[in-house]
MIDOSE-1310 file (N, C-alpha, C; in nm, 2 decimals, decimal comma, always signed):
residues 198
mass	-0,54/-4,98/-1,09/-0,59/-4,87/-1,11/-0,70/-4,87/-1,06; -0,76/-4,74/-1,00/-0,90/-4,73/-0,94/-1,00/-4,73/-1,03; -1,10/-4,81/-0,99/-1,22/-4,81/-1,08/-1,30/-4,69/-1,05; -1,40/-4,68/-1,15/-1,49/-4,56/-1,12/-1,64/-4,63/-1,12
fsdr	-1,73/-4,55/-1,05/-1,87/-4,60/-1,06/-1,94/-4,53/-1,18; -2,01/-4,61/-1,24/-2,06/-4,57/-1,37/-2,22/-4,55/-1,37; -2,27/-4,43/-1,37/-2,41/-4,40/-1,36/-2,42/-4,27/-1,40; -2,55/-4,21/-1,42/-2,59/-4,08/-1,46/-2,52/-3,97/-1,39
gstv	-2,42/-3,89/-1,46/-2,36/-3,77/-1,40/-2,24/-3,80/-1,32; -2,20/-3,91/-1,28/-2,11/-3,95/-1,19/-1,97/-3,91/-1,26; -1,88/-3,85/-1,16/-1,76/-3,82/-1,19/-1,64/-3,85/-1,08; -1,69/-3,90/-0,98/-1,61/-3,90/-0,86/-1,54/-4,06/-0,88
ravs	-1,41/-4,06/-0,86/-1,34/-4,19/-0,85/-1,39/-4,28/-0,74; -1,41/-4,40/-0,75/-1,47/-4,49/-0,64/-1,39/-4,51/-0,52; -1,26/-4,46/-0,53/-1,18/-4,47/-0,43/-1,20/-4,38/-0,31; -1,29/-4,28/-0,34/-1,33/-4,18/-0,24/-1,45/-4,23/-0,17
nvkg	-1,45/-4,22/-0,03/-1,58/-4,28/+0,05/-1,63/-4,16/+0,13; -1,76/-4,19/+0,17/-1,82/-4,11/+0,26/-1,88/-4,20/+0,37; -1,90/-4,13/+0,51/-1,93/-4,22/+0,61/-2,09/-4,24/+0,60; -2,13/-4,36/+0,65/-2,28/-4,40/+0,64/-2,37/-4,30/+0,71
vlfv	-2,32/-4,22/+0,81/-2,41/-4,14/+0,87/-2,46/-4,02/+0,79; -2,36/-4,00/+0,69/-2,40/-3,89/+0,57/-2,48/-3,96/+0,46; -2,44/-4,07/+0,42/-2,48/-4,15/+0,31/-2,64/-4,18/+0,34; -2,67/-4,22/+0,46/-2,79/-4,25/+0,51/-2,89/-4,14/+0,48
dyvr	-2,85/-4,00/+0,50/-2,95/-3,91/+0,46/-3,00/-3,90/+0,33; -2,93/-3,93/+0,22/-2,96/-3,94/+0,08/-3,07/-4,06/+0,07; -3,02/-4,16/+0,13/-3,11/-4,29/+0,12/-3,24/-4,27/+0,18; -3,25/-4,20/+0,29/-3,36/-4,18/+0,37/-3,47/-4,10/+0,28
mirg	-3,41/-4,00/+0,21/-3,49/-3,90/+0,13/-3,55/-3,98/+0,02; -3,48/-4,07/-0,05/-3,51/-4,14/-0,18/-3,62/-4,23/-0,12; -3,60/-4,31/-0,02/-3,70/-4,41/+0,04/-3,84/-4,33/+0,06; -3,82/-4,20/+0,14/-3,93/-4,14/+0,18/-4,02/-4,08/+0,06
rkdv	-3,97/-4,05/-0,05/-4,05/-4,03/-0,16/-4,12/-4,14/-0,26; -4,21/-4,19/-0,18/-4,26/-4,33/-0,24/-4,35/-4,28/-0,37; -4,37/-4,15/-0,38/-4,46/-4,12/-0,49/-4,36/-4,08/-0,63; -4,23/-4,12/-0,61/-4,14/-4,10/-0,71/-4,10/-4,23/-0,78
dwrr	-4,10/-4,25/-0,91/-4,06/-4,37/-0,97/-3,89/-4,33/-0,98; -3,82/-4,38/-0,88/-3,67/-4,35/-0,90/-3,60/-4,43/-0,99; -3,67/-4,53/-1,07/-3,60/-4,58/-1,19/-3,59/-4,49/-1,32; -3,66/-4,37/-1,30/-3,64/-4,28/-1,39/-3,51/-4,20/-1,39
ylhe	-3,46/-4,21/-1,24/-3,34/-4,12/-1,23/-3,21/-4,20/-1,19; -3,26/-4,32/-1,15/-3,13/-4,41/-1,10/-3,12/-4,54/-1,18; -2,99/-4,59/-1,21/-3,00/-4,73/-1,27/-2,99/-4,83/-1,15; -3,00/-4,95/-1,20/-3,03/-5,06/-1,10/-2,91/-5,06/-1,00
nala	-2,80/-5,04/-1,04/-2,68/-5,04/-0,95/-2,68/-4,94/-0,84; -2,73/-4,82/-0,88/-2,75/-4,72/-0,78/-2,86/-4,77/-0,69; -2,98/-4,82/-0,75/-3,09/-4,85/-0,66/-3,06/-4,96/-0,56; -2,97/-5,05/-0,62/-2,93/-5,16/-0,52/-2,87/-5,08/-0,38
wvnq	-2,79/-4,98/-0,38/-2,74/-4,92/-0,27/-2,85/-4,87/-0,18; -2,95/-4,81/-0,24/-3,08/-4,76/-0,16/-3,15/-4,86/-0,10; -3,16/-4,97/-0,16/-3,24/-5,08/-0,11/-3,16/-5,18/+0,00; -3,06/-5,14/+0,04/-2,98/-5,21/+0,15/-2,97/-5,15/+0,27
pidp	-2,96/-5,21/+0,37/-2,95/-5,15/+0,50/-2,81/-5,07/+0,51; -2,82/-4,95/+0,56/-2,70/-4,86/+0,56/-2,64/-4,87/+0,72; -2,53/-4,88/+0,73/-2,44/-4,89/+0,85/-2,39/-4,76/+0,86; -2,44/-4,67/+0,97/-2,40/-4,53/+0,99/-2,23/-4,52/+1,01
vgwy	-2,18/-4,62/+1,06/-2,03/-4,61/+1,09/-1,96/-4,68/+0,97; -2,03/-4,73/+0,87/-1,96/-4,80/+0,74/-1,91/-4,68/+0,64; -1,84/-4,73/+0,55/-1,80/-4,64/+0,43/-1,86/-4,68/+0,32; -1,91/-4,56/+0,23/-1,97/-4,59/+0,11/-1,91/-4,50/-0,01
pmav	-1,92/-4,54/-0,14/-1,86/-4,48/-0,24/-1,90/-4,33/-0,26; -1,82/-4,24/-0,26/-1,86/-4,10/-0,31/-1,93/-4,09/-0,42; -1,88/-4,19/-0,52/-1,93/-4,18/-0,65/-2,09/-4,20/-0,66; -2,13/-4,31/-0,56/-2,27/-4,35/-0,54/-2,34/-4,23/-0,47
fevl	-2,27/-4,15/-0,37/-2,32/-4,05/-0,31/-2,37/-3,93/-0,40; -2,28/-3,91/-0,51/-2,30/-3,80/-0,60/-2,42/-3,83/-0,69; -2,42/-3,97/-0,73/-2,53/-4,01/-0,84/-2,67/-4,00/-0,76; -2,67/-4,03/-0,62/-2,79/-4,01/-0,55/-2,83/-3,88/-0,54
gnai	-2,74/-3,80/-0,50/-2,77/-3,65/-0,48/-2,81/-3,57/-0,61; -2,75/-3,62/-0,73/-2,80/-3,56/-0,85/-2,95/-3,62/-0,89; -2,98/-3,73/-0,85/-3,12/-3,77/-0,87/-3,22/-3,70/-0,79; -3,18/-3,68/-0,65/-3,26/-3,60/-0,56/-3,26/-3,45/-0,62
ldvf	-3,17/-3,39/-0,67/-3,17/-3,25/-0,74/-3,27/-3,25/-0,85; -3,28/-3,37/-0,94/-3,36/-3,38/-1,05/-3,50/-3,37/-0,99; -3,54/-3,44/-0,90/-3,67/-3,46/-0,84/-3,70/-3,32/-0,79; -3,63/-3,27/-0,71/-3,66/-3,13/-0,65/-3,64/-3,01/-0,74
ggel	-3,59/-3,03/-0,87/-3,60/-2,92/-0,95/-3,46/-2,84/-0,94; -3,35/-2,90/-0,86/-3,23/-2,83/-0,87/-3,23/-2,71/-0,77; -3,32/-2,71/-0,69/-3,32/-2,59/-0,57/-3,20/-2,61/-0,48; -3,13/-2,50/-0,48/-3,01/-2,48/-0,41/-3,05/-2,44/-0,27
dlar	-3,17/-2,37/-0,24/-3,20/-2,34/-0,13/-3,25/-2,45/-0,05; -3,31/-2,55/-0,11/-3,35/-2,69/-0,05/-3,21/-2,76/-0,01; -3,11/-2,76/-0,07/-2,98/-2,81/-0,02/-2,94/-2,75/+0,08; -2,94/-2,60/+0,08/-2,89/-2,54/+0,22/-2,97/-2,58/+0,34
lwga	-3,10/-2,59/+0,31/-3,19/-2,63/+0,42/-3,17/-2,77/+0,46; -3,14/-2,86/+0,35/-3,10/-3,00/+0,39/-2,96/-3,00/+0,48; -2,87/-2,92/+0,44/-2,77/-2,92/+0,53/-2,79/-2,86/+0,68; -2,88/-2,76/+0,68/-2,91/-2,71/+0,81/-2,98/-2,82/+0,89
qsve	-3,07/-2,89/+0,85/-3,14/-3,01/+0,91/-3,06/-3,11/+0,97; -2,94/-3,13/+0,89/-2,86/-3,25/+0,93/-2,78/-3,23/+1,05; -2,77/-3,11/+1,09/-2,68/-3,07/+1,21/-2,75/-3,16/+1,33; -2,87/-3,14/+1,34/-2,92/-3,23/+1,48/-2,89/-3,37/+1,47
llia	-2,89/-3,45/+1,35/-2,85/-3,58/+1,33/-2,72/-3,60/+1,37; -2,62/-3,52/+1,32/-2,48/-3,54/+1,33/-2,45/-3,53/+1,48; -2,51/-3,42/+1,55/-2,48/-3,39/+1,68/-2,52/-3,51/+1,77; -2,64/-3,56/+1,74/-2,70/-3,68/+1,80/-2,61/-3,80/+1,79
nnpl	-2,55/-3,82/+1,68/-2,44/-3,92/+1,67/-2,31/-3,90/+1,72; -2,28/-3,75/+1,74/-2,15/-3,73/+1,77/-2,17/-3,61/+1,86; -2,21/-3,60/+1,99/-2,22/-3,47/+2,09/-2,09/-3,38/+2,07; -1,99/-3,43/+2,06/-1,87/-3,36/+2,07/-1,84/-3,27/+1,96
lwap	-1,93/-3,28/+1,85/-1,92/-3,19/+1,74/-1,95/-3,05/+1,77; -2,02/-3,03/+1,88/-2,08/-2,90/+1,91/-2,02/-2,85/+2,04; -1,98/-2,71/+2,05/-1,94/-2,67/+2,18/-2,02/-2,54/+2,20; -2,13/-2,56/+2,30/-2,23/-2,45/+2,32/-2,15/-2,32/+2,36
gdpv	-2,18/-2,21/+2,31/-2,15/-2,09/+2,34/-2,00/-2,06/+2,29; -1,96/-2,15/+2,20/-1,81/-2,13/+2,16/-1,79/-2,17/+2,00; -1,81/-2,07/+1,92/-1,79/-2,10/+1,78/-1,67/-2,13/+1,74; -1,56/-2,08/+1,78/-1,42/-2,12/+1,76/-1,38/-2,26/+1,79
etfn	-1,43/-2,32/+1,92/-1,40/-2,44/+1,96/-1,49/-2,53/+1,89; -1,61/-2,50/+1,85/-1,70/-2,58/+1,76/-1,63/-2,61/+1,63; -1,55/-2,51/+1,56/-1,48/-2,53/+1,43/-1,35/-2,60/+1,45; -1,30/-2,59/+1,57/-1,18/-2,69/+1,61/-1,21/-2,83/+1,62
rvrv	-1,33/-2,86/+1,67/-1,38/-2,99/+1,68/-1,41/-3,05/+1,55; -1,46/-2,96/+1,46/-1,50/-3,01/+1,34/-1,39/-3,04/+1,26; -1,27/-2,96/+1,28/-1,14/-2,98/+1,22/-1,09/-3,12/+1,27; -1,09/-3,16/+1,37/-1,06/-3,30/+1,42/-1,16/-3,40/+1,36
lrst	-1,29/-3,38/+1,36/-1,39/-3,49/+1,33/-1,40/-3,52/+1,18; -1,36/-3,40/+1,10/-1,39/-3,40/+0,96/-1,34/-3,54/+0,88; -1,23/-3,60/+0,94/-1,17/-3,71/+0,88/-1,26/-3,83/+0,90; -1,34/-3,83/+1,02/-1,43/-3,94/+1,02/-1,55/-3,94/+0,95
yfdf	-1,58/-3,84/+0,87/-1,68/-3,84/+0,77/-1,65/-3,85/+0,63; -1,52/-3,84/+0,60/-1,48/-3,87/+0,46/-1,33/-3,91/+0,46; -1,28/-4,00/+0,36/-1,14/-4,06/+0,38/-1,05/-3,99/+0,28; -1,10/-3,85/+0,27/-1,01/-3,77/+0,19/-1,03/-3,62/+0,24
ealq	-0,96/-3,53/+0,20/-0,97/-3,38/+0,25/-1,08/-3,32/+0,17; -1,21/-3,34/+0,22/-1,33/-3,26/+0,15/-1,33/-3,13/+0,20; -1,29/-3,10/+0,33/-1,30/-2,98/+0,39/-1,17/-2,93/+0,45; -1,11/-2,81/+0,43/-1,00/-2,77/+0,49/-1,05/-2,62/+0,57
fpml	-0,98/-2,59/+0,66/-1,00/-2,46/+0,74/-0,87/-2,37/+0,74; -0,83/-2,31/+0,63/-0,70/-2,26/+0,64/-0,70/-2,12/+0,72; -0,81/-2,07/+0,77/-0,83/-1,95/+0,85/-0,94/-1,96/+0,96; -0,91/-1,94/+1,08/-1,01/-1,95/+1,18/-0,98/-1,83/+1,28
ldde	-1,07/-1,73/+1,29/-1,07/-1,63/+1,39/-1,18/-1,62/+1,48; -1,19/-1,54/+1,57/-1,30/-1,52/+1,67/-1,42/-1,51/+1,60; -1,43/-1,44/+1,49/-1,53/-1,39/+1,41/-1,54/-1,44/+1,27; -1,46/-1,52/+1,22/-1,47/-1,55/+1,08/-1,39/-1,68/+1,06
vliv	-1,45/-1,77/+0,97/-1,37/-1,88/+0,93/-1,36/-1,89/+0,77; -1,26/-1,94/+0,72/-1,24/-1,98/+0,56/-1,25/-2,13/+0,57; -1,35/-2,17/+0,47/-1,35/-2,31/+0,45/-1,34/-2,35/+0,31; -1,24/-2,43/+0,27/-1,22/-2,47/+0,14/-1,28/-2,61/+0,12
isyg	-1,38/-2,60/+0,01/-1,47/-2,72/+0,00/-1,41/-2,79/-0,13; -1,40/-2,93/-0,12/-1,35/-3,00/-0,23/-1,39/-3,15/-0,21; -1,53/-3,16/-0,28/-1,57/-3,31/-0,27/-1,54/-3,39/-0,39; -1,49/-3,33/-0,49/-1,45/-3,39/-0,61/-1,55/-3,46/-0,70
mgar	-1,66/-3,40/-0,69/-1,78/-3,41/-0,77/-1,78/-3,33/-0,90; -1,88/-3,36/-0,98/-1,90/-3,29/-1,10/-1,96/-3,14/-1,05; -1,97/-3,05/-1,15/-2,01/-2,91/-1,12/-2,14/-2,90/-1,04; -2,24/-2,97/-1,11/-2,37/-2,96/-1,05/-2,38/-3,01/-0,90
aeea	-2,32/-3,13/-0,89/-2,33/-3,19/-0,75/-2,24/-3,13/-0,66; -2,13/-3,07/-0,71/-2,04/-2,99/-0,62/-2,09/-2,86/-0,58; -2,17/-2,80/-0,65/-2,24/-2,68/-0,62/-2,34/-2,70/-0,51; -2,43/-2,81/-0,54/-2,54/-2,84/-0,44/-2,47/-2,88/-0,30
aahq	-2,37/-2,96/-0,31/-2,31/-2,99/-0,18/-2,24/-2,89/-0,11; -2,19/-2,77/-0,20/-2,13/-2,68/-0,13/-2,23/-2,57/-0,05; -2,36/-2,56/-0,12/-2,47/-2,51/-0,04/-2,51/-2,59/+0,08; -2,51/-2,70/+0,06/-2,55/-2,80/+0,19/-2,46/-2,77/+0,30
tlgf	-2,32/-2,76/+0,26/-2,23/-2,75/+0,36/-2,24/-2,61/+0,42; -2,27/-2,51/+0,32/-2,30/-2,37/+0,40/-2,43/-2,37/+0,50; -2,51/-2,44/+0,46/-2,66/-2,46/+0,55/-2,60/-2,54/+0,68; -2,52/-2,62/+0,67/-2,47/-2,70/+0,79/-2,39/-2,60/+0,88
fqtl	-2,29/-2,54/+0,83/-2,21/-2,47/+0,92/-2,29/-2,34/+0,97; -2,38/-2,29/+0,89/-2,45/-2,17/+0,92/-2,53/-2,20/+1,06; -2,60/-2,33/+1,05/-2,67/-2,37/+1,16/-2,59/-2,41/+1,28; -2,48/-2,46/+1,26/-2,38/-2,50/+1,36/-2,34/-2,39/+1,43
leka	-2,32/-2,28/+1,37/-2,27/-2,15/+1,42/-2,37/-2,09/+1,51; -2,51/-2,10/+1,46/-2,62/-2,05/+1,54/-2,61/-2,13/+1,67; -2,61/-2,26/+1,67/-2,63/-2,35/+1,78/-2,50/-2,32/+1,88; -2,39/-2,26/+1,83/-2,29/-2,23/+1,92/-2,29/-2,09/+1,98
gate	-2,39/-2,01/+1,94/-2,42/-1,89/+1,99/-2,38/-1,76/+1,90; -2,33/-1,79/+1,78/-2,30/-1,70/+1,70/-2,44/-1,62/+1,64; -2,42/-1,49/+1,62/-2,52/-1,42/+1,56/-2,47/-1,33/+1,44; -2,57/-1,27/+1,37/-2,55/-1,18/+1,24/-2,45/-1,26/+1,16
ivat	-2,48/-1,37/+1,12/-2,38/-1,46/+1,04/-2,39/-1,43/+0,89; -2,28/-1,39/+0,83/-2,28/-1,37/+0,69/-2,19/-1,47/+0,61; -2,26/-1,52/+0,52/-2,19/-1,63/+0,44/-2,17/-1,58/+0,29; -2,04/-1,60/+0,24/-2,01/-1,55/+0,11/-1,92/-1,67/+0,04
fleq	-1,94/-1,72/-0,07/-1,86/-1,80/-0,17/-1,76/-1,70/-0,23; -1,63/-1,72/-0,18/-1,52/-1,63/-0,24/-1,49/-1,69/-0,38; -1,47/-1,82/-0,38/-1,45/-1,89/-0,52/-1,54/-2,01/-0,53; -1,57/-2,04/-0,67/-1,67/-2,13/-0,68/-1,60/-2,21/-0,80
swsg	-1,58/-2,35/-0,76/-1,53/-2,44/-0,85/-1,61/-2,47/-0,97; -1,76/-2,47/-0,94/-1,85/-2,50/-1,04/-1,85/-2,39/-1,15; -1,80/-2,28/-1,12/-1,78/-2,17/-1,22/-1,65/-2,15/-1,28; -1,56/-2,26/-1,24/-1,43/-2,26/-1,32/-1,32/-2,21/-1,24
aprt	-1,35/-2,18/-1,11/-1,23/-2,16/-1,00/-1,18/-2,29/-0,98; -1,05/-2,27/-0,93/-0,96/-2,39/-0,90/-1,01/-2,47/-0,77; -1,09/-2,39/-0,70/-1,13/-2,45/-0,56/-1,27/-2,38/-0,53; -1,33/-2,42/-0,42/-1,44/-2,35/-0,37/-1,41/-2,31/-0,23
alsl	-1,43/-2,17/-0,22/-1,39/-2,11/-0,08/-1,51/-2,03/-0,03; -1,54/-2,08/+0,09/-1,66/-2,03/+0,18/-1,61/-1,95/+0,30; -1,65/-1,82/+0,31/-1,62/-1,74/+0,40/-1,75/-1,72/+0,49; -1,72/-1,74/+0,61/-1,84/-1,72/+0,73/-1,79/-1,63/+0,83
rwtp	-1,86/-1,50/+0,84/-1,83/-1,41/+0,94/-1,96/-1,40/+1,04; -1,92/-1,39/+1,17/-2,03/-1,37/+1,28/-2,00/-1,28/+1,39; -2,10/-1,25/+1,46/-2,08/-1,17/+1,58/-2,05/-1,28/+1,69; -1,97/-1,28/+1,77/-1,93/-1,38/+1,88/-2,03/-1,37/+1,99
pg	-2,07/-1,48/+2,05/-2,17/-1,48/+2,18/-2,12/-1,38/+2,28; -2,21/-1,32/+2,36/-2,15/-1,21/+2,46/-2,09/-1,10/+2,42
């Protein structure tokens, strides 16, 4: 039987993992806020992950990822706009680590590359792309976390893909959550529409 990571607010089974290149984002944010007493928000077993070196190509438990994310939400007052901004800022880091993620001037090819590369960031189907057109994509988001963490992660995902689209040359981008798992829907579905370059 799979074990579970036990900490405040964690609901993810420990068998799910996230790549270090994403995990290190949370760790950097926690380490960077030296004015915060993180012992108020994290138990010792979670802090142990923060205090160790993070291998960008290694695998880390999604359960710990969720706990760290919830602690960051607590410190920042649960601002979803900050989660979206965080996702937007992560684009540059991921492109630096994997330049093939981005196809300049070609949003559709960019999403095709993300489809291929998504399995390198999670060892489960966190993101699916059931529809991809020249000016629209449907993304099904399922990180398997609790409602609060899932909502924040979905907004972070929105910020990431919106910024990635902008870098690929798309304009007039409109993002809409068609379904929201944190509100009781069976899944989260994000629609992104844009005007293609040229």
